[in-house]
N, C-alpha and C positions, 0 to 999 in steps of 0.2 A: 504494500500500500504506500502511495506517495505521501510526502509530507504536506502539511497545510499550505506551506509556502508554494509548493509545486501546484497544488490544486487551485489556489487563488490566482497564481500566475496564468493559469489556463483561462480564467474568466476575463471578460472584457474589462478594460481599464476603467475604474470607477471615477465618476466625476466628483468634484468637490461638492459637499452637501450644502443645502440652503442655509442651515444653521451656521456652518463654518464661514460661509461667505458673508452672512449678515454680521456675525461677530467681528470678523476681521475688518470689514468696512466700517464697523462701529467703533474701531479703535481698541478692541480687546487685544490682550497679549497673544503672541503666536501660540503659546502653550495652551491657554484656555480655549482659543479658537479651534485649534487642532483636536484637542481632547473632546470638546463638545461636538465637533464634527464627526468624530468616530462613533459616538452614540447615535447621532442623527443618521449616519450612514448605515448603522446596524438596523435602524428602524426602516430605512429605505429597502434594505435587503430582505427584511421580513415581508415587506409589501410585494416584492417580486415573487413570493411564493403563491400569491393569490391571483386568480383571474381578474381582469379589469373591473368587471361588475361587482366584485366583492372587496375591492381595495377600500381604504379609508375614505378616499375622495368620493366614493359612491355608496358610502354607508348611510344608514337612515339618519343618524345624527347630523352628519355633514350636509346631507340634502335638506334636512329640516331647517338648518341655519342659512345656507347659502342659496337655496332655490326657492322660488315663489310658492310652489305647490308642495306642501308637506306630504310625504309618502305615507299616508295613514296605514295602508296595508302592511307596511314594514314595521309598524309599531304595534300592530294588533296581534298579540301572541295567541295562537290557537289554544284551546283547552286541551290538555294532555289526556289521552285515553288512559283510564285507570288501570287497564290491563297491562300497560307498559311498566307499571310500578308494582306488579304482582308476580314477577318472575321467580322461578325456584331459587336462584342464587340470592335474591333479596330475602325471601322467606327464611332460607337456611341461615343466612347471616344474622338476621334479627333473632332467630331462635338461639343461636350461639351466644349472642350478647345477653339476652334475657336469662339464659341458663346461668351465666357467670354472675349476673347481677343478683339473682335469687340465691345463688350459693355463696355470695360474697367472695368470689375468687377473681374478681375483675382486676384488682390491684395487688401488688406485692407489699412487703412490709415497708417499702420506701414510698408507697403511694403511686407507683408507676404501673401502667398497663403491663400485665404479665406476658411472658413469652408464650405461655400456654394459650392465652386468648389470641395472640397473633397467629399461632399455629392452627388453632381451631377455626379461625376465620379463613385461613388459607384453604383448609379442607372444604369450607363452604363456598369458596370461589370469590371471596370478598376482594382479594388483592388483584384479581384479574378483570375487574369491571370494565376497564377501558382498553383491555388488550383484545385484539381480534380473535375470533373463535378458532381460526386455523392454528393459532399459537397457544391454545388452551384457555383463553379468556372468554368473557361474555360478550364483548363487542358492543357495549351499551352506547347509545347516543349521548351527546353531552348533556342534553336535558334530562334524560333518564338518570344519568350519574348524579347530577346536581340535586335533583329531587330526592334521590335515594339517600345520599349522604346527609341531606337535611333531615330526613326521617331518622337516620342513625344518630345524628347529633341531638335529637330530642331526648334520647336515652343516655348516650355517653358522648358529649361534645368532642372529647379528644379523639375518639375513634373516627368521627367524621373528618377531623383535621388530619389524622394520619393517612386516611384514604387519599386526601388531596396531596399531601406531601409525596406519597408513593407514586400516585398516578398522574398528577398534573405537573408538578415541578421537579419530581424525582426522576428516576431513570426511565420510567415507562414512556412518557410522552416523547422524550428525545429519541429513544430507540424506535418506537412505532413510526414517528414522523421522519426521522433523519437516518435511521440505521439502514445498513445494507442487509441483504437477505441472510447472509451468514451470521451477522450480529443478531438479527431477529430470531433466528433458529436457536442460537446459543443462549440468549438471555430471556426472551419473552416467556417461554413455558415455565421457567423457574420463578420469574417475577409474578406470573399468574397464580402459581400454586402457593406462593408465600415462602418457598424455599429461600428465595432472595427477597429481602425488603429493602426499599431504596430510599435515597435522599438526594439532595441537590447541594453541591458545594460551590457557591459563588462568592458570598460575602467574605471579606478579609478585614483584619484590623484597620487597614488603611483604605478599604474600598467598600462603601455602602451604596449610596445613590450615585456616586461617581465611580462607575465601573471601569473607567479608563485608568484608574489607579491600581488595577490588579498587579500583583507582584509574583504570584506563584508561577513557576516556569516548568515546562516539560521539554526536555532536550532529547532528540532521537540519537540513541547510541546502539548501533546494530539493529536488532529486532525488538528493542525495548525503548519506551519513553521513560526518562528519568525525571521524577518530580521533586521539586524543592519549593517549599513555601508553607504558608499557614492559612487556615480557614477558620472562620468564627461564626457563631450563631447558626449552627447547622442542626436542625431537628432530625432525629434518627441517626445521628453520628455515633454509631456503636460498632464494636468489633464484629466482624462478619457481615456487615451491611454492604450493599452495592450502591455506589454514589456516582452521580454524573458530576464531574469536577471540571470547572472552567479554569484553564491555565493558559499562559502565554507560550506559544510555539513560534519561534522565529519572530517574536515581537507581536504576533497577532493572537487574539483570544481564540481558543479552541476547546472543544468539549471531549473529554475522555471518560469512558466507563471504568471506574476503579473499584475493584473488589477489595474491601478492607480485610486485613489478616485476622486470624482468630486470637492472636496475642500481640501486644505491643513489642516494639524493638527499638533499636537505635535509629531505624529508618522510618518508623511510624509511631507516633504517640498521640493519644487523645489529650485534649486540654479541658479538664472539667472546671467549672466555675459555678458560683451561686447565681441562680436566675429565678426570678419570681414567676415568670410566665411559663407556659408549656410544662407545668409541673407534673402532669401525668404521663408525659413522654420524656425523652432524654434530649437535651439540647447542649451540645458541646462544640468545642473546636478541635482541630487536629493539625498536626505538623508532619510534613513530608521532608525527609532528608535523604536524598539519593534513593527514593522509593521507585521501584521499577514496575512499569505497566506494559503489557504486550502492545505493540504498535497496531495490532488488529482491533484494539479497543477505541481507536480514534473515530469519532463521528464526523463525517464530512458532508455538510449540506450542499445542495445543488448550487445555491448562491449564499454568499456571506461567510460567517465564521461562527465561533462559539457564542458570541452575543446574539446572533440570529437564533440559535437554538434556545438560549436563555429567554429571549423575548417571547418566543412562541409559547412556551409552557406557562409563562406568567399570566397570560390572559385567562387560561383555564383556572389557575390558582386563584385569581381575583374573583371569578364567579363563585368558586367553592367557598371562599371567605364570606361572600354575601349570603350564600345558602346556609352556612353554619351560623352566621349572625342572626338570621331570621329565626332559627331554632333557639339560639341563646336568648333572644328577646321573648319568645314564647315561654321559655323556662322561667324567666324573670316575672312575666305577667302571671303565670300560674302560681307563683309564690307571693305576689302582691295581693291578690284577691282574698285568699283565706286570712291573711294577716289583717287586711282592712276590714274584713267582716268580724274578726275577733277583737281588734283594738277598739276601745271606746274612749271618747272624751266627752265629759259633761253628760254622761248617761246615754250617748248615742254612738253607734259604730261609725268609724271614719269612712266606711265605704259609701256613706251617704253625704259626706262632705264634698262640696263642689271642687275644691282643689285636688282631692284624691281622685274624684271621678275624671277630672281633666287628665291626670296622669295615666289612668287606665285607658282612656280613649286615645290619647296621643301615642301611647305604646302600641295599641292596635293599629293605628295609622302607619307607624314606622315599620311594623311587621309587614303590613300590606305592601308598602313600598319596596321593601327588600325582596319579598316573594315575587313581585312583579318584575323587578330588575333582573334577578338571576334566571327566571324563566324566559324572559325576553332575550337576554344575552345569550343563553345557551341555545335557544331556538335559532338565533342568527348564526351562531357557529355551526350548527348542524346543517344550515343551508349553504355554508361555504364562506360566509363573511369572515374577514379577519377579526372584527369586533374590538379593535383597539379602543375607540372612544367609548363604546358601550360597556366593555369590561372594566375600564378604569372607573367609569361612573358607578357601576355596581359595587366595586370595592370601596370607593370613598363613602358612598351612602351607607352601605352595610356596616362598615366599621364605626362611622360617626354616629349612626342611629343606635347601635348597641352601646356605645359610650354614653349617649344621652339617656337611654333607658336605665343603665346601671347607676349613673350618678344622680340624675335628676328625679328619677321615679322610684327605682327599687331602694336605693340607699335612703333617700329622704322620707319615703313612706315608712320604712322600718325603723328610722331613727337610730338610737344608740345600739340597738340589737344588731344592726348591720355589721358592727365591728367585732362581734363575738366569734370565737372559733365555732365552726359548725353552721354558720349562717351562709347562705348562698352568695351574698355580696362579699362578706369578709373573707371567705375561702377562695373566691374566684375573681376578685377585683382585677387582678393582673391579666387574667384570661379575657375579661371583658374589654380591657383597654388595649391590650397588645395588638389586636388586628389593625389599629390605627397606624401601626408601623409595618406590619407584615406586607409583603408584596409591593412595597413602596409606600413611604410616608404620605399621608393624605394630601397635604398642601403641595408637596413636590409633584405628586401625581396630577394634582389640579393644574400645575404648570404644564405638565406633559399633555394633558387634555387640551389645553389652549393651543399648544404648539401644533398638535396633530390637526386641530380644527382649522387653524389659520394658515397652515403650511402651503396648501395648494394655492390659496389666494396670494400669499406672499411670493411664491415662486413665479406666478403668472404676472403680477403687477408691481410688487414692491421691489423685488430683486433687480429688475432692469433700472428702476429709478435709483436704487442704492448704488449700482455700479456706475451709473452716469454721474451721480454726485461725486463719487470717488475719483472718477476720471478727470473731472473739472475742479477737483479739490474744493468742493462746496461742502462746508461742514454741516449746514442745515438749510434745507430747501425753503425758499420763500416764494410761494406761487404768485405773489403780487409783484415780484421783482422781474422786470422784462428780460433781463439777462438770464436769470434762472429759467424762466419759462421757455426762452428760445433754446437754451442748451438741453433742456429736458423734454423738448417737444416730442421726439420720437418715443421716449419712454412713457410720456404722459397720455398720448393719444389712446392706446388700448385701455388704460385705466379710466380715462374720461368717458369712453364709450360704455364701459361696464357700468360706471357710476350712473350715467344718464339712463341707461336701460333699466337698472335696478330702481332708480327713483321714479320712473314712469310706470313701473309695474303696479297693478292694482292688487289689493289684498285678496287672497283666494280663500273662500270659505270651504273647509274640508267637507268632503262627501261622507257623511257618517250614517251608520245604520240606525234603525229605530232603537232607542236606548233610554235609560234613566236620564231624565232631563238635567238632573244635578250634575251627573258625570259628563254629559254632553256640553254643558256650560263650561266646565273645567277644561275640557279638550279644546274648545274654541278659544278660550282665553289663552291657553298655552301656545296655540298656533299663532294667534295675533301677536303675542310677545316675541315669538321666534322670528316673525316676519321683520321686526325692526332691528334685530341683532347684527345683520351685515353692516349697517351704517355705524353702529357703535364700535364694531371691531375695526373697520377700515379707517374710521376717524382716529382711533387710538394709534393705528399704524402710521398714519400721516402726521399726527401731532408729535409723537415721540420718535418716529422714524427709526434710525439704526440704534437708538438708545432704548427701544422698547424692552429689550431683554433685561434691562436694569430696573424697569418699573414693575417689579415683581408683585407688589400689592395691587396695582391696577390690573395686572393680568389675572391675579387670583380672584379679584372681585368679578371681573367679566366672566371668567371660567365658572365660578360658583353660580352666578345668575343663570347662565345657560344650562348648567346641570339641573337646577331646580325646574326650569321649564320642561326639560326632557322628562324628568321624574314625574311631573304632573301628567304629561301626555301618556307615558307608558303605564302608570299606575291606574289612571282612569280607564284606559282601554282594556287593561288586563282584568280589572274588576268587572267590567261589562262582559267580557268574554267568559269569565268564570261563573258569573251569575249568582254567587252566594251572597245573600243579603248582608251578612255581617262583614264580609270582605268589601262589599260596595260601600257600606256606611263608613268603614275604616278608611277606604280610599278617599271618600269625600272629606273626612276630617284632615287627612294629610294634605290634600289639594287645597283646602281652605287655608291651612296653616302656611303653605307655600305662597299663596296669593298675598297674604299679609306681608310676608318677607319681601316679595317683589314690588309691591305697590307702596309699602310703608303705611298703609291704612291701619286704623285701630280695629280690633275685633269687635263684632257686633254682639248684642245679647242673643240673637238667633244662633250665632256660632257656639256660644257657651251652652245653649239649650241642646244643640246637636251633640256636644261632647257628653253631657249628662245622659242623654237618651242612649247613646252608644255604650257608655260605661254600664248602664243598667242592663243592656242586652248581653254584654259580655259577662257580667257577673252571673247572670241567669243561665246563659247557654255556653259560655266560653268562646274563645277564638278557635276556628277549625284547626285540629291537630294538637291543641294544647293539652288534651286529655292524656297524651302519651308521656307527659312530664311527671316525674316523681316530685311531689310536693313535700318540702321539708317541714318538720314539726316546729311549732312555735316555741321559741326559746324563752325561758323565764316567764311562763304564763302567770298572770296575776290571779287573784281570787275571783271566783265567778260572781257575777252580779246577782242581786236578790232575785231578779226575774229568772235567770238561768237556774238558780238553785230550786226555785219553785217548780220549774219545768221538770227538773230531775226527780223531785219528790213525786210529782204527778205521774211520771213514767214508771217509777218504782211501785206506786200504788196500783197502777193498771196491770203491771206484770203479776203482782201478788193476787 
């Protein structure tokens, strides 16, 4: 097998990326421009893996922002056939999990998922969910996988997370997507059976969001690659695991499948550390020192390099995070309600207090949003879309929603008991908050969302202007300066034509099916808001020009507002398609909350009445799927009220 350098040399010479060009023209240092350009180029290379109609510039979000007619059909997630979530592998896996829960054998004495559970799930087929059937797996669609691990996470959140680590960002997706036939035959059957459990080795002490700072190297010597370097924050980093490691080969990122030895040595050592999150799994670092890996273990994508492989799996991981966050929020809601019914102030249960009812209703709204986004995103991936914008959106929303529920609703409703050992919040606060960092920190990803959304417009219209400015040494364009206008005339004509055409466009009313008028109103509002966003984006580009990359707060604000519009659109359409009254009411609550964020208007009394009504419905009937959650006992219960004691006496008399 040839080296990465030889493989890359065979590919057409890459052009300098848009980001690198913009930063260099904007006066950034050569190092920052080049390193940012490498990440942008990796993104471009991932785009090349997809047919034109499925690239980011043709994605639903991109079209909704930049085109006059919002593609409603691409936002309307079909209802999933229940039979697709009742496969034998799913039934067997849930039986294994429940068996260990009942027998109290799920965790070892250190509070970690036991190897026996891992092995039993392997026999059930759990680790082969994403692996094609010809290699011993189940070959689930992305949507089936996400819905199923969300179901698993209702029972044991960490097992849902481990499925994502193994299948989405671990060795499974890289081998299925980029492996050659020999690699697939050699690894996939073992990964499907659970004989091999995988992880992903990308982060380093010096390289987190800045993946250009990677320092781990792999040098080809004979028929082996020799690895040197250190990785950090790797879930599933255990002896005997199989890890997809990103390292530099000839200065370029590359992905190698590395089988960890059964014992540590001078050439391989694990780096344990205290970590609050991922407490039921193992998160460690590891150090390579002249560690040898067969050269046949190198993954060579058709285009790009190791970052291409990393970027591909991350989108699935982001959807999985949103799916497990939805379950995490259901778990918190299931534990809020009994406590609110038990806890009394001034002789009345707090479940009837409006502030608590608001917490219950808003939690339901956030659950609905997360369910809508991971179902929509996975449906798009199954159709062939890259899903960059959509998966980033799901990750940010899911993680931030779970944080909000944990801090604002679960903790505050339970008060001081939240901090007791044995309380869902006290025991799991880091699990609730850590997803804000996993698969990319939220605000950093929001910047990436904006970049992906604005890139096509920037390349078409802004890059020619920027290059012309640099050519004539104009630091900042002044369109009212005749000299500037003349020098920029060729670059400005295409932009002016686009702007005029966009300005003359009339608003397009979406063609919607017969539906709940409340949801329909939210959809029409979101579409109207989206119609105005091209002007906001392009005005920011013109105003800040090549310095826009330094206006991170402005970018973050624009990105967040567009995300909220898309969330409204997706959630309302998903609730309509699903048809469940509780989900529709929850979607309405979320959409109303978003409208207040976008408009700055104050909430109406009708809105608060809607919250109370939904809370009462959820207390009575629950949110769909919430009944699978184990509700924890009330800690330090106080004496029963006189009313409750009388009821007990009456019950005893009746039995006698």
